C-alpha positions in Angstrom: -8.8 -10.8 6.9 -9.1 -12.2 10.4 -12.3 -12.3 12.3 -10.2 -10.2 14.6 -9.5 -7.8 12.2 -13.3 -7.6 11.3 -14.2 -6.3 14.3 -11.5 -3.5 14.2 -12.5 -1.5 10.7 -10.3 1.2 11.4 -7.1 2.2 12.0 -5.7 5.4 13.2 -3.1 7.3 11.4 -0.8 9.4 12.1 1.9 11.3 11.4 2.9 12.3 15.1 4.9 9.5 16.7 4.1 10.4 20.2 0.6 10.8 19.5 0.5 7.2 18.7 2.3 6.0 21.8 0.3 8.0 23.7 -2.8 6.7 22.8 -2.1 3.6 22.1 -2.9 3.6 26.0 -5.7 4.4 25.1 -7.4 2.3 22.6 -6.9 -0.9 20.9 -7.0 0.1 17.8 -4.9 -0.8 14.7 -2.2 2.2 15.1 -0.6 3.3 11.2 2.5 5.2 11.7 2.9 7.7 8.2 5.5 9.1 7.2 6.1 11.6 5.2 9.5 12.4 2.4 12.2 10.7 4.4 13.8 15.1 5.3 10.8 16.1 6.8 10.5 16.6 9.8 8.2 15.1 11.9 5.0 17.2 13.6 5.6 16.8 17.2 9.1 15.3 18.0 11.1 17.1 15.7 13.0 14.2 14.1 13.7 13.7 10.3 11.3 10.7 9.3 15.1 9.4 7.6 16.1 9.1 11.5 12.4 7.2 12.6 12.8 5.1 9.6 16.3 3.6 10.9 16.1 0.4 12.7 16.4 1.5 16.3 13.5 3.1 15.8 11.3 0.8 14.1 12.7 -1.7 16.9 10.9 1.1 19.3 7.9 2.1 17.3 6.9 -1.5 16.5 5.5 -1.8 20.6 2.6 0.7 19.4 1.9 0.3 16.0 1.3 -2.5 13.7 2.8 -1.0 10.3 4.5 2.1 8.9 2.3 4.7 6.3 5.3 5.7 4.3 4.9 8.0 0.9 5.4 5.7 -1.7 8.1 7.0 -3.2 10.0 7.5 0.3 9.9 3.6 -0.8 11.3 4.1 -4.0 12.7 7.0 -4.6 11.7 8.6 -7.9 13.8 10.8 -10.7 12.5 12.6 -13.3 8.7 10.2 -12.7 11.3 7.4 -13.1 11.0 4.1 -10.5 15.1 3.9 -8.7 15.9 1.0 -6.9 13.6 0.6 -3.9 14.6 0.8 -0.6 14.6 -2.3 2.0 12.7 -0.5 4.8 9.5 -2.7 3.5 11.9 -5.6 4.5 13.0 -3.9 7.9 9.7 -3.2 8.7 8.3 -6.9 7.9 11.6 -8.4 9.3 9.8 -6.6 13.0 6.4 -8.1 11.7 5.4 -4.5 11.2 2.6 -3.8 8.5 3.5 -1.5 5.6 0.7 0.4 3.7 2.3 3.5 1.2 0.5 6.3 -0.3 -1.3 7.5 -1.9 -1.9 6.0 -5.0 -4.2 7.9 -7.9 -5.7 6.6 -11.0 -4.6 10.3 -12.5 -1.6 10.6 -15.5 0.2 13.0 -13.4 1.0 11.0 -10.9 1.7 7.3 -12.1 5.1 7.4 -12.3 6.2 6.6 -15.9 7.4 3.6 -15.7 3.7 2.4 -15.4 2.5 3.6 -18.7 -0.7 5.5 -17.5 -1.8 2.4 -16.5 -2.9 2.3 -12.2 -3.1 -2.2 -12.2 0.3 -2.1 -13.6 1.9 0.3 -10.0 -1.0 -2.1 -7.8 0.8 -5.0 -9.7 4.5 -4.0 -8.6 4.0 -2.4 -5.3 1.4 -5.2 -4.1 3.8 -8.7 -6.0 7.0 -6.4 -6.3 7.5 -4.4 -3.6 5.2 -6.9 -1.6 3.6 -4.4 0.4 1.2 -5.8 2.7 -2.1 -2.5 1.2 -2.4 1.0 0.0 -3.6 4.2 0.9 -5.6 5.5 -2.5 -8.0 7.7 -3.4 -9.7 5.5 -6.1 -11.0 2.1 -4.2 -13.4 1.1 -7.2 -10.0 0.8 -9.5 -7.8 -1.1 -6.3 -11.5 -3.4 -6.0 -11.1 -4.0 -9.8 -7.7 -4.9 -9.8 -8.2 -7.2 -6.9 -11.2 -9.0 -8.5 -9.2 -9.5 -11.3 -6.1 -10.7 -9.7 -7.7 -13.2 -7.4 -7.3 -17.3 -7.7 -10.0 -18.8 -8.3 -12.2 -19.5 -5.1 -12.3 -23.6 -4.3 -16.3 -23.8 -5.4 -16.0 -22.2 -8.8 -16.0 -26.2 -10.3 -18.2 -26.1 -12.6 -16.2 -22.5 -13.8 -18.9 -20.6 -14.4 -16.1 -17.5 -12.8 -13.4 -18.5 -15.3 -15.9 -18.3 -18.1 -17.3 -15.1 -17.1 -13.4 -13.7 -16.5 -12.7 -15.4 -20.0 -15.7 -13.5 -21.8 -14.4 -9.9 -19.8 -11.0 -10.4 -21.4 -12.7 -11.1 -24.5 -14.0 -7.8 -24.3 -11.5 -5.6 -23.3 -9.4 -6.7 -26.0 -12.5 -6.8 -28.7 -13.1 -2.7 -27.8 -8.7 -2.2 -27.9 -9.0 -4.0 -31.1 -12.2 -1.8 -32.3 -10.0 1.3 -31.4 -12.5 2.1 -28.3 
């Protein structure tokens, strides 16, 4: 995260595009356009979210926001709780230098698609490394933080290998717990 971002520890987010356009004249805080199911209408302009995810609308809104926050099933449709072929929304947003922060990631089995076998870390990995999103909205920050700790590259100042040894110890403990039936 850049020093400029650290000075702005908040995102202003809204499902109402016109409110983001209006507030852009009042603050330079980063703004995120939230995107619901594509069949829903926006709260203010009565457009469908399908319309506001069009190329022409993304070209318009990029002057007012730093990114979009789509409902995750808008990015990767779901049928019978299984993921389908991803849309090109992330690629189209990135081509306009817009960040993509889908929502809402939850650990409860009823919210995890069957493809992830009740493993929220598998879901985080899919979205970050396969779909290529820039951030995630989650109700379980501890779970996401743990995933980040486990998947972060080793720091260059780990010359003595202590961090690697700790990680190997943690993996060993997890495997032994699994073997022991915990």
